[in-house]
C-alpha positions as CSV (number, residue, x, y, z in Angstrom):
1,M,0.0,0.0,0.0
2,R,2.8,2.4,0.9
3,K,4.5,1.7,-2.4
4,N,1.4,2.7,-4.3
5,I,1.2,6.0,-2.4
6,V,4.9,6.7,-3.1
7,A,4.4,5.8,-6.8
8,Y,1.3,8.1,-7.0
9,C,3.2,11.0,-5.5
10,C,6.1,10.5,-7.9
11,V,3.6,10.5,-10.9
12,A,2.0,13.7,-9.5
13,V,5.3,15.4,-9.2
14,L,6.2,14.5,-12.8
15,L,2.9,15.6,-14.1
16,T,3.2,18.9,-12.3
17,A,6.7,19.4,-13.7
18,F,5.4,18.5,-17.2
19,T,2.5,20.9,-16.9
20,A,4.8,23.6,-15.8
21,C,7.1,23.0,-18.7
22,K,4.2,22.8,-21.2
23,G,2.7,26.0,-19.9
24,G,5.8,28.0,-20.5
25,N,6.9,31.1,-18.5
26,H,3.9,32.2,-16.3
27,S,5.7,35.4,-15.3
28,A,5.7,36.7,-18.8
29,F,4.0,36.4,-22.2
30,T,5.6,35.6,-25.5
31,I,4.8,36.6,-29.1
32,N,6.3,34.4,-31.9
33,G,5.5,36.1,-35.2
34,T,6.0,35.5,-38.9
35,V,5.9,38.3,-41.5
36,T,5.6,37.3,-45.1
37,N,6.6,39.7,-47.8
38,P,8.1,42.2,-45.4
39,G,9.8,44.3,-48.1
40,S,12.4,46.7,-46.5
41,I,11.1,46.3,-43.0
42,K,13.8,45.2,-40.6
43,K,12.4,46.0,-37.2
44,I,9.2,45.2,-35.3
45,Y,7.9,47.4,-32.5
46,L,5.7,46.4,-29.5
47,L,3.4,49.2,-28.3
48,Q,1.5,49.3,-25.0
49,A,-1.9,51.0,-25.2
50,D,-2.6,52.4,-21.7
51,S,-5.6,54.5,-20.9
52,T,-3.7,57.8,-21.5
53,A,-1.2,57.0,-24.2
54,I,0.3,54.5,-26.6
55,T,4.0,54.0,-26.0
56,V,6.7,51.8,-27.6
57,V,7.8,49.4,-24.9
58,D,10.0,47.0,-26.9
59,S,11.5,46.3,-30.4
60,T,13.2,43.5,-32.1
61,N,14.9,42.7,-35.4
62,L,13.0,40.8,-38.1
63,G,14.9,37.7,-39.0
64,E,15.8,36.9,-42.6
65,D,13.2,34.1,-42.4
66,G,10.5,36.6,-41.5
67,K,10.4,35.5,-37.8
68,F,10.4,37.7,-34.7
69,R,9.9,37.1,-31.0
70,F,8.9,39.2,-28.0
71,E,9.0,38.1,-24.3
72,R,7.7,40.6,-21.7
73,S,6.4,40.5,-18.1
74,I,3.5,42.8,-17.3
75,P,1.6,43.5,-14.0
76,Y,-1.8,43.0,-15.6
77,A,-3.5,42.0,-18.9
78,N,-3.4,44.9,-21.3
79,L,-3.9,46.0,-24.9
80,F,-0.8,46.1,-27.1
81,N,-0.1,46.9,-30.8
82,L,2.4,45.3,-33.1
83,R,3.8,48.0,-35.4
84,I,5.1,46.5,-38.6
85,G,6.0,49.2,-41.0
86,S,3.0,51.5,-41.1
87,N,0.6,48.8,-40.0
88,L,-0.7,48.3,-36.5
89,F,-2.1,45.0,-35.2
90,D,-4.0,44.8,-32.0
91,L,-3.7,42.1,-29.4
92,I,-4.4,41.7,-25.7
93,A,-1.7,39.9,-23.7
94,K,-1.3,38.6,-20.1
95,N,1.5,36.7,-18.4
96,G,1.6,33.0,-19.2
97,E,0.3,33.3,-22.8
98,D,2.3,31.9,-25.7
99,I,0.9,34.0,-28.6
100,T,1.5,33.2,-32.3
101,F,1.0,35.8,-35.0
102,S,1.4,35.9,-38.7
103,T,0.6,38.4,-41.5
104,N,1.3,38.9,-45.2
105,L,2.2,42.6,-45.9
106,A,1.3,42.0,-49.5
107,D,-2.3,41.7,-48.4
108,V,-4.0,45.1,-48.9
109,N,-6.6,44.2,-46.3
110,H,-4.0,43.8,-43.6
111,T,-5.5,40.5,-42.4
112,Y,-3.6,38.5,-39.8
113,T,-3.9,35.3,-37.8
114,I,-3.4,35.1,-34.0
115,A,-3.6,32.3,-31.5
116,G,-2.8,31.5,-28.0
117,S,-4.7,34.4,-26.5
118,E,-8.5,34.3,-26.3
119,D,-8.8,38.0,-25.7
120,S,-6.6,38.7,-28.7
121,E,-8.9,36.6,-30.9
122,K,-11.8,38.6,-29.5
123,I,-10.2,42.0,-30.2
124,Q,-9.5,40.8,-33.7
125,E,-13.2,39.9,-34.0
126,F,-14.1,43.4,-32.8
127,N,-11.8,45.0,-35.4
128,K,-13.4,42.9,-38.2
129,V,-16.8,44.2,-37.1
130,N,-15.5,47.8,-37.0
131,N,-13.7,47.6,-40.3
132,V,-16.9,46.7,-42.2
133,Y,-18.4,50.0,-41.1
134,N,-15.1,52.0,-41.5
135,Q,-15.0,50.9,-45.2
136,Q,-18.6,52.2,-45.7
137,I,-17.7,55.5,-44.0
138,S,-14.6,55.9,-46.2
139,K,-16.8,55.2,-49.3
140,I,-19.3,57.8,-48.4
141,T,-16.6,60.3,-47.6
142,E,-14.9,59.7,-51.0
143,D,-18.2,60.0,-52.8
144,Y,-18.9,63.3,-51.1
145,R,-15.4,64.7,-52.0
146,S,-15.8,63.5,-55.6
147,A,-19.2,65.2,-55.9
148,A,-17.8,68.4,-54.3
149,E,-14.9,68.4,-56.8
150,K,-17.3,68.0,-59.8
151,L,-19.4,70.9,-58.4
152,G,-16.3,72.9,-57.8
153,R,-17.2,73.7,-54.2
154,E,-18.8,72.3,-51.1
155,S,-22.5,73.0,-50.7
156,D,-25.3,72.6,-48.2
157,S,-27.3,70.6,-50.7
158,L,-24.5,68.0,-51.0
159,I,-24.0,67.9,-47.2
160,N,-27.8,67.3,-46.8
161,I,-27.5,64.3,-49.1
162,Y,-24.4,62.7,-47.7
163,R,-24.7,63.6,-44.0
164,P,-27.8,61.3,-43.4
165,R,-26.1,58.5,-45.2
166,L,-23.0,58.9,-43.0
167,Q,-25.0,59.2,-39.8
168,K,-27.0,56.0,-40.6
169,V,-23.7,54.0,-40.9
170,L,-22.3,55.6,-37.8
171,D,-25.5,54.7,-35.9
172,S,-25.3,51.1,-37.2
173,Q,-21.6,50.9,-36.2
174,S,-22.3,52.1,-32.7
175,K,-25.0,49.5,-32.2
176,A,-22.8,46.8,-33.5
177,V,-20.0,47.9,-31.1
178,L,-22.4,48.0,-28.2
179,N,-23.7,44.5,-29.1
180,F,-20.1,43.2,-29.2
181,A,-19.3,44.7,-25.8
182,L,-22.5,43.3,-24.2
183,N,-21.7,39.8,-25.5
184,N,-18.1,39.9,-24.2
185,K,-18.4,41.3,-20.7
186,N,-15.9,38.9,-19.4
187,S,-13.2,39.9,-21.9
188,L,-11.0,42.9,-22.0
189,A,-12.0,43.1,-25.7
190,G,-15.6,44.0,-24.5
191,F,-14.2,46.7,-22.3
192,Y,-12.2,48.3,-25.0
193,A,-15.2,48.1,-27.3
194,I,-17.5,49.9,-24.9
195,T,-15.0,52.7,-24.4
196,A,-15.0,53.3,-28.2
197,L,-18.6,54.5,-28.0
198,D,-19.7,58.2,-27.9
199,Q,-20.4,58.8,-24.2
200,N,-22.9,61.6,-25.0
201,K,-25.1,59.1,-26.8
202,Y,-24.4,55.9,-24.9
203,E,-23.8,57.1,-21.4
204,Q,-26.7,55.1,-19.9
205,Q,-25.4,51.8,-21.4
206,M,-21.8,52.7,-20.4
207,V,-22.9,53.3,-16.8
208,A,-24.7,50.0,-16.7
209,Y,-21.6,48.3,-18.2
210,A,-19.4,49.8,-15.5
211,D,-21.7,48.4,-12.8
212,D,-21.3,44.9,-14.4
213,L,-17.5,45.3,-14.3
214,Q,-17.5,45.7,-10.5
215,G,-15.0,43.1,-9.2
216,K,-13.5,42.3,-12.6
217,F,-10.1,43.2,-13.9
218,A,-9.3,44.7,-10.5
219,D,-5.6,45.1,-11.4
220,N,-6.2,47.0,-14.7
221,P,-6.0,50.8,-14.1
222,A,-7.9,51.6,-17.3
223,V,-10.9,49.4,-16.3
224,Q,-10.9,50.8,-12.8
225,G,-10.6,54.3,-14.1
226,F,-13.6,53.7,-16.3
227,I,-15.6,52.3,-13.4
228,R,-14.8,55.4,-11.3
229,Q,-15.6,57.8,-14.2
230,M,-19.0,56.2,-14.7
231,A,-19.7,56.3,-10.9
232,V,-19.2,60.0,-11.0
233,V,-21.7,60.7,-13.9
234,K,-24.2,58.0,-12.7
235,P,-26.3,60.4,-10.5
236,V,-27.0,62.6,-13.6
237,S,-27.4,59.9,-16.1
238,V,-30.6,58.8,-17.8
239,G,-33.0,57.1,-15.5
240,H,-31.9,58.9,-12.3
241,Q,-33.6,61.8,-10.4
242,A,-32.2,65.2,-11.5
243,P,-30.5,66.8,-8.6
244,D,-32.1,70.1,-7.5
245,F,-30.2,73.3,-7.6
246,T,-30.6,77.1,-7.0
247,T,-29.0,79.6,-9.3
248,M,-29.6,83.2,-10.3
249,G,-32.0,84.2,-13.1
250,L,-31.3,86.9,-15.7
251,D,-33.4,89.2,-13.5
252,G,-31.3,88.5,-10.5
253,K,-33.9,86.4,-8.7
254,P,-33.2,82.8,-7.5
255,V,-34.2,80.0,-9.9
256,K,-34.7,76.5,-8.7
257,L,-35.1,73.3,-10.7
258,S,-37.8,72.3,-8.2
259,D,-39.8,75.3,-9.6
260,Y,-40.5,73.0,-12.6
261,K,-41.9,70.1,-10.6
262,G,-44.7,68.4,-12.4
263,K,-43.5,69.7,-15.8
264,Y,-41.3,68.7,-18.7
265,V,-38.2,70.8,-18.7
266,L,-35.1,70.9,-20.9
267,L,-32.0,72.0,-19.0
268,D,-29.9,73.6,-21.7
269,F,-26.2,74.4,-20.8
270,W,-24.7,76.8,-23.3
271,A,-22.8,80.1,-23.6
272,S,-22.6,83.2,-25.8
273,W,-19.0,82.3,-26.8
274,C,-19.8,78.7,-27.7
275,G,-20.1,78.3,-31.5
276,P,-21.8,74.9,-31.5
277,C,-24.3,76.2,-29.0
278,R,-25.2,79.2,-31.1
279,H,-25.4,77.0,-34.1
280,E,-27.9,74.7,-32.3
281,N,-30.0,77.5,-30.9
282,P,-32.2,78.0,-34.0
283,N,-33.2,74.3,-33.8
284,V,-34.1,74.7,-30.1
285,V,-36.1,77.9,-30.9
286,K,-38.0,75.9,-33.6
287,Q,-38.8,73.0,-31.3
288,Y,-39.8,75.3,-28.5
289,A,-42.3,77.1,-30.8
290,I,-43.8,73.7,-31.7
291,Y,-44.0,72.1,-28.3
292,K,-44.4,75.0,-25.8
293,S,-48.2,74.7,-25.9
294,K,-47.9,71.0,-25.4
295,G,-46.0,71.3,-22.1
296,L,-42.3,71.8,-23.0
297,N,-40.4,74.2,-20.7
298,I,-36.7,75.2,-21.2
299,L,-34.3,76.6,-18.6
300,G,-31.2,77.9,-20.2
301,I,-28.1,77.7,-17.9
302,S,-25.3,79.9,-19.3
303,L,-21.6,79.4,-18.6
304,D,-20.9,83.0,-19.4
305,V,-19.0,85.2,-17.0
306,N,-20.0,88.4,-18.8
307,K,-23.7,89.2,-18.2
308,S,-24.0,91.7,-21.0
309,A,-22.6,89.2,-23.5
310,W,-25.0,86.6,-22.2
311,Q,-28.0,89.0,-22.5
312,Q,-26.9,90.1,-26.0
313,A,-26.7,86.5,-27.2
314,I,-30.2,85.8,-25.8
315,N,-31.6,88.7,-27.7
316,Q,-29.7,87.9,-31.0
317,D,-30.8,84.3,-31.0
318,K,-34.4,85.1,-29.9
319,L,-34.3,82.7,-26.9
320,T,-37.7,83.4,-25.3
321,W,-37.5,80.9,-22.4
322,N,-36.2,81.3,-18.9
323,H,-32.5,81.9,-18.3
324,A,-30.2,81.6,-15.4
325,S,-26.4,81.4,-14.7
326,D,-23.8,81.1,-12.0
327,L,-21.6,83.3,-14.2
328,K,-18.6,81.1,-13.4
329,N,-17.9,79.3,-16.6
330,F,-17.4,75.5,-16.0
331,D,-16.7,76.2,-12.3
332,G,-20.2,77.2,-11.2
333,P,-21.9,75.0,-8.6
334,T,-24.7,74.0,-11.1
335,E,-22.1,73.0,-13.7
336,R,-20.1,70.9,-11.2
337,L,-23.3,69.3,-9.9
338,Y,-24.2,68.2,-13.4
339,H,-20.6,67.4,-14.3
340,I,-20.6,69.7,-17.3
341,N,-17.2,69.5,-19.1
342,A,-18.3,70.4,-22.6
343,I,-21.2,72.4,-24.2
344,P,-23.7,72.3,-25.6
345,S,-25.1,69.9,-23.1
346,N,-28.7,69.3,-22.1
347,F,-30.9,67.2,-19.9
348,M,-34.6,66.4,-20.5
349,I,-36.4,66.0,-17.2
350,D,-39.9,64.5,-16.9
351,P,-42.7,65.7,-14.6
352,Q,-41.5,63.3,-11.9
353,G,-38.1,64.9,-11.9
354,K,-36.4,62.0,-13.7
355,I,-33.8,62.5,-16.4
356,I,-35.3,60.8,-19.5
357,A,-32.8,62.0,-22.2
358,K,-29.4,63.7,-22.3
359,N,-27.4,65.6,-24.8
360,I,-29.9,65.4,-27.6
361,T,-29.5,67.9,-30.4
362,G,-30.5,68.4,-34.0
363,S,-32.8,65.8,-35.5
364,D,-32.4,63.7,-32.4
365,L,-34.0,66.4,-30.3
366,E,-36.8,66.9,-32.9
367,E,-37.5,63.1,-32.9
368,F,-37.5,62.8,-29.1
369,L,-39.9,65.7,-28.6
370,N,-42.2,64.4,-31.3
371,K,-42.4,61.0,-29.6
372,T,-42.8,62.5,-26.1
373,F,-45.5,65.1,-26.9
374,N,-47.3,63.4,-29.7
375,K,-47.6,59.9,-28.2
376,P,-51.1,58.4,-28.0
377,Q,-53.0,59.3,-24.8
């Protein structure tokens, strides 16, 4: 009986040793790559894509047989790029992975194969999804430029033709990116996908995604930074009660958000010096004229510091709704409460005081108001 136990222990030790050898270096990751048709390229670069910057962290010579190798230890799984000539190839690596990579630089589509890293395969899948739409975007852009050249100038009529086409593709791309992220919540590829979205349009989904990331990727600073960022904006995101505030009206009297209790109100953050705000104002004026009688209220919150410039812009743009301001640019208490870091910015609040839409402008504002005030009773 004792001999069997000893024999079993010996087998276990051998198996452990074999597994350790088979698994490679668990304190580092390796990339073994092959480049076909490299042309004059002699060096391959490894770039690390942190949350704030992309930096070159290593380089190696490309062998005469087109082979190259990297071995690197990292504190947490992260996004990297292989730079081969002018081409960048994405991968996600973590210690213990033996990654194989190959590409043919004669391929105009820059396709590549990668194995040994599930997250890298996922990020490749994400890029394939993205590239389908990027090609469509490039085609629309080229068609517009060609049409403008034939006309001899850019024109509003051409923009009105091509902008809706472009916006349709961009909307489809964003939905595809969101779908990929939601289907890959346990992969860093899903995280990098969600952060590619426009926060102005997808903040509600990004806040929910951050909630789902709690407890995951605890050692990755980019993920943890995203979770903290979404926690900050969560109280003023869609679906939450709009925080009350008191500021000063144009007439010098106090104005409170609670003054609009039981009413629809659009909080419109803007300034006289903000070009995009002034460009959007005619659309807001038009929508207010249509929906004022149906219950739409607007409270303009200006980030001006010069009261006369603020008053002049109100008169010039014919903004006939109520106006208020802390007159402190982005540093006013109202702006800080609502985490305003760019304008124009707005919040649609329902009669129960809940934020039901955020940062809607142009045709999106028109469509939202139509659905809100013309819905069947």
